[in-house]
C-alpha positions, -999 to 999 in steps of 0.1 A, spaced: -85 449 400 -107 421 386 -123 396 408 -111 360 409 -138 347 432 -175 355 430 -197 352 460 -233 349 449 -263 346 473 -299 340 466 -309 369 488 -293 397 508 -307 380 539 -279 354 533 -252 381 537 -247 377 575 -236 341 568 -216 349 537 -197 378 553 -173 353 568 -163 342 533 -159 378 522 -138 387 553 -115 357 547 -109 365 510 -103 401 519 -77 391 546 -60 368 521 -59 396 495 -80 377 470 -100 399 447 -137 390 449 -171 403 441 -204 399 460 -238 398 444 -274 388 451 -289 367 423 -319 345 426 -324 314 405 -362 319 410 -366 357 410 -338 368 386 -331 337 364 -320 358 334 -294 376 356 -282 343 369 -278 329 334 -260 361 322 -236 359 352 -229 321 348 -224 323 310 -200 353 313 -181 343 344 -152 328 326 -149 358 302 -149 380 334 -119 361 347 -138 344 376 -119 313 387 -142 301 415 -178 307 423 -192 305 459 -230 302 456 -252 303 487 -289 295 489 -314 283 514 -346 263 512 -349 248 477 -313 260 471 -313 258 433 -288 287 428 -255 267 430 -267 239 407 -282 263 382 -250 282 380 -230 250 377 -252 239 348 -241 269 328 -204 271 335 -173 250 337 -159 271 365 -158 253 399 -189 261 420 -189 258 458 -223 256 473 -231 270 508 -264 257 521 -281 284 542 -301 275 573 -334 292 562 -357 264 571 -356 228 583 -323 235 600 -307 239 566 -311 203 557 -334 211 527 -307 234 513 -279 209 520 -296 181 502 -307 203 473 -271 214 468 -252 182 474 -276 159 454 -267 171 419 -272 150 388 -242 134 370 -222 160 350 -232 190 371 -210 188 402 -212 214 430 -186 211 458 -207 215 489 -196 227 524 -216 224 556 -247 244 565 -237 281 569 -201 272 564 -191 301 542 -156 303 558 -149 268 546 -161 277 511 -137 306 510 -108 284 522 -117 259 495 -118 287 469 -83 297 480 -71 261 478 -84 259 442 -66 292 434 -34 280 451 -30 250 428 -10 272 404 -2 302 424 28 301 449 18 333 467 -17 320 474 -2 286 485 20 305 510 -10 324 524 -29 291 527 1 274 545 4 304 569 -33 303 576 -33 265 583 -2 269 605 -21 295 625 -49 270 631 -24 246 646 -10 273 668 -45 282 681 -52 246 691 -17 243 707 -24 275 727 -59 263 737 -44 230 749 -19 249 770 -47 269 786 -67 238 793 -37 222 810 -37 252 835 -73 245 846 -72 226 879 -96 201 893 -91 178 923 -94 147 901 -80 160 868 -49 141 859 -33 163 833 
């Protein structure tokens, strides 16, 4: 089985955040890989990964980084594969990473999700894969229907909470 999605993080300390993405992809039966590569400490490995990703059948890259957060942009500069950036809250409440990832120069786009929002990155990766794959589209539809069901159930439970002045 060859991976379709690559989860890359600047440090293994990012894994607790990125685990949500890995669990989601696993639940959706999407083949993926997980690696730690640093734009600052292992730039040659990042370059090799990015330049070979297409040949390795990677369709989407989820790249997480905190602080200066150069990893997603560096990868995006070396491949035409979609890159989804996940800013990690490592300092400054993650705002430094968010701004570093989202403010890319023209021609080097990085789709960016919220701070520590690796689950949304994985869902977006599935949406990209589902554009030409009916099985993935069905998984995505089922997942999103499940979200609606959770809110409907939560609303039912809220309606059962009683207060003297509550009107619903």
